[in-house]
N, C-alpha and C positions, 0 to 999 in steps of 0.2 A: 527409449527417452526415458521411461519411469526408474528404469535402473543407472541408468547418467544419475537424474534426479538425487536418488537415494544417496548416492555413493558421494555425491557435493553435499548435500544434508548431512550425513555422516561426519565428514570432514570436518568441513564448519563447525560441527557440533565439539570433535575433539580439541579441533584449538581455540575454541571459547570455553572448555573447561579450563584450558591453560592461562586465561587472557583472565579467567573469572578470579584466579587468586592472587593477581595483582596487583600492584597500588591502585590507589585511588585516582580516578580522573580529574585532575588541575581545575580548582575551582576558576579560574579565570575563559574555561572552553574547553571543546572536544580536545582527547588524546587523537595528533592527525601524523601516526610515525612514518604513514603511507602518503605524502603527502605530492611527489613528485609523481608518481600509479595514479592516484587521486586526481589531479589536475588536470593526465591526460585524457582519462576517460572522463570527466566532465568537458573538456574541448570538443570530444568523442561523440558526447551523447548533445552539444549545443549544436555541435554542424550535422547530425541526424534529423535534429528538430528543425533545424534553419532548412534543409533543402528537402526533408520530405515529410517529419509527421504535422510539423504546422503548414505545409501549403495541403495534405492531406484532408487536416478537423478545417479548413477553409473552405474548401470546395465541399465539403461533407458539410459542413452548416450552411452555404450556400446554394445545395442542390435540395437538403432532403428538410419538408416540412418541419414543421417546429410538432406540430404532436408525433408523428411519425419518429422524430428525434426526443421526445420526453418519454412514447413507449420504450426503446430502443434502453434507454436511460434505465427506466424501472423495471427496464429485465435483467439486468444487468445486476442492478444494485438489490433486487431479490435472489439474485445467485449471491451477491457476496453477504446475504443474511445468513449462510450455512454457515460461513468461514465466522461472524459475528456470535451464532447461539454457541456450537464448541467452543470458543476464547472465554465465554462469557461464565459457561459451566468450570473451564479448567480455571479458570479465577476466583471460585466458589461465589460469583456474585448469581444465584438461583433465581431473584425474580427477574434480572435483566434479560438473564435467559429464558424464564418462562416468556415473557412480555416478545421477546424478538422471536420468539418460535410462534407466537400467537400470529404475531402480525407475518409472516413468511406463509403459512398456515391461508390467513383472510388473502394475499394478495395470490399466492401461486391458484386457488381457487374462484373466489370472486372476480380477483382482479387478470384470469384470462392467463396463469403462469408468470404474473408477476410485470403486462405489458402496460398496467393500469395499478399507480398504487393508493388503495381503497383504505386503506390500513390508517394511513396517516389523520385523515379526516375523520376518523374510529377513535384517532387519540394513542395508537400504536407508534408512537414517533419510531425513526430509525435511530439505531447508535452504531460507533464504530468497538471493533475488537481485534485484535490480529495478535499471530503468537508470541511477536516480539514483545508486547504487554506483558505476555503470560508470561516469557519466562523472567520478565521485571519484575512479577507480582511473585515468583518464587525465590526471587532471592538473586540471579543471573545477573554479571555485571555487563554492563554495554558494551567492552572490549574497544581498539582501536574505532576512530572511523573510517568508514569506507566508501566510494562513492562508485555506483556498481552500474554496469554498462545498461544503456536503458534503463532503468529502474531511476538510477539518481541516487540521491543522500540519501547513504543508511549510516548502520555501525557494522560489527561483528555480531552481535544480539538478534538485532533484527533482518539480517543476513541469512542467520538459523530459521527466526521465524519465515521469512520471507519463502522459505525453503519446503518448510512444515505446511502452510499456507496455502503452497501449489497443489498440494495432497487436497485438499479442505474448497479448490474451483472446480464447480463441475462437469464446465468443459475439460478438464480434465479426463477425463471418463469416457471421452468421446472414441468410440472404437476408430473411424476413420481419422488418419493425419491430416487430411487436409481440412475436413469440416472442425477440427479441433482447434487448427490452427487460425484458420478462418474465422472462428469463432473468438481468439486469442488478439486478432486483428481489427476486427469491428470493437471489442472492448477498447482498445488500446486507442484507437479514432475518435474511439464516444467519449473519451476519460479526457483526450487532448481539447476538446471541442470545448470544456467547459474552462480551460486554463489559455483563451485565445490572447486575451489584454494583458496577462502576465509579466509575460517578458519584458516587453517595454515599462512596466513599474519599478520589473526590479533592475533593471538598468539606471534606470533614473533615483532608487533608489542606493545603491553599490556601487554608482559613481566609478566604472572600472574594475572595482574588487566582484566581481560575482561571488569568485570561485569561496572567498571569504566568508560574503553576507551568506549564502546559501549554506554552509558548513556551519556556521554559527547560529542561523535560524533556526536549521534541524534540530541543533541542540534542545536548543533553548525550549520547543516547541516540544521534543521526545522529554524532556526532562520534567518539563510542567505536566506531560500525560501519566508520566510514570509516576511522579508524585502522588498525584491526583487517583490512580490506581492502589498503590499504597498505603492512602489515607492518611497522606503526610500534610504536612501545612505549610 
């Protein structure tokens, strides 16, 4: 599995290196040359969510006490701090990287392996950073818009970033495949449980154009985030 991820990451990096030398993305929205296949994956993701992910997340919320759900969320958030620390460092953001390191150490010790978020009340707030952002800070262009199975809206640069960030996710290094996939599954369900009401709101806002709505929302959000990371205004 690790070798397949490495091959996929290398292939996407090769493709991205070619896309990075092409023209600038249109100002009116994301470049979407793969729209036919993207729309099919989008429909697949919606179906998967409707028949599996959302019902599972609803059952999880209904059957699991709030304190336990909060502990699960804090545990996985603490693991994700490793990804943030590495990417903040690669982006040359020393102070945020040090603060995130302190947060990780406090929650991993005083917070009992991250089950309790004791760092936030101490003023060590959580931040986010991923390798897609790191590539953007390094000057790599986004490339075409992509819809990834299960993961949803992305672009070629963020797709490569996702592959790299996989190596920074501690459950990846569990030796037992069943434990590894169980961890991924719990993490996925926990994440989905935080967005149970967003599907309805999206349908109201999109008015039948969910694909374009999600695509343009993703593009605008990532563009604003990248500009902020680069110090642009």
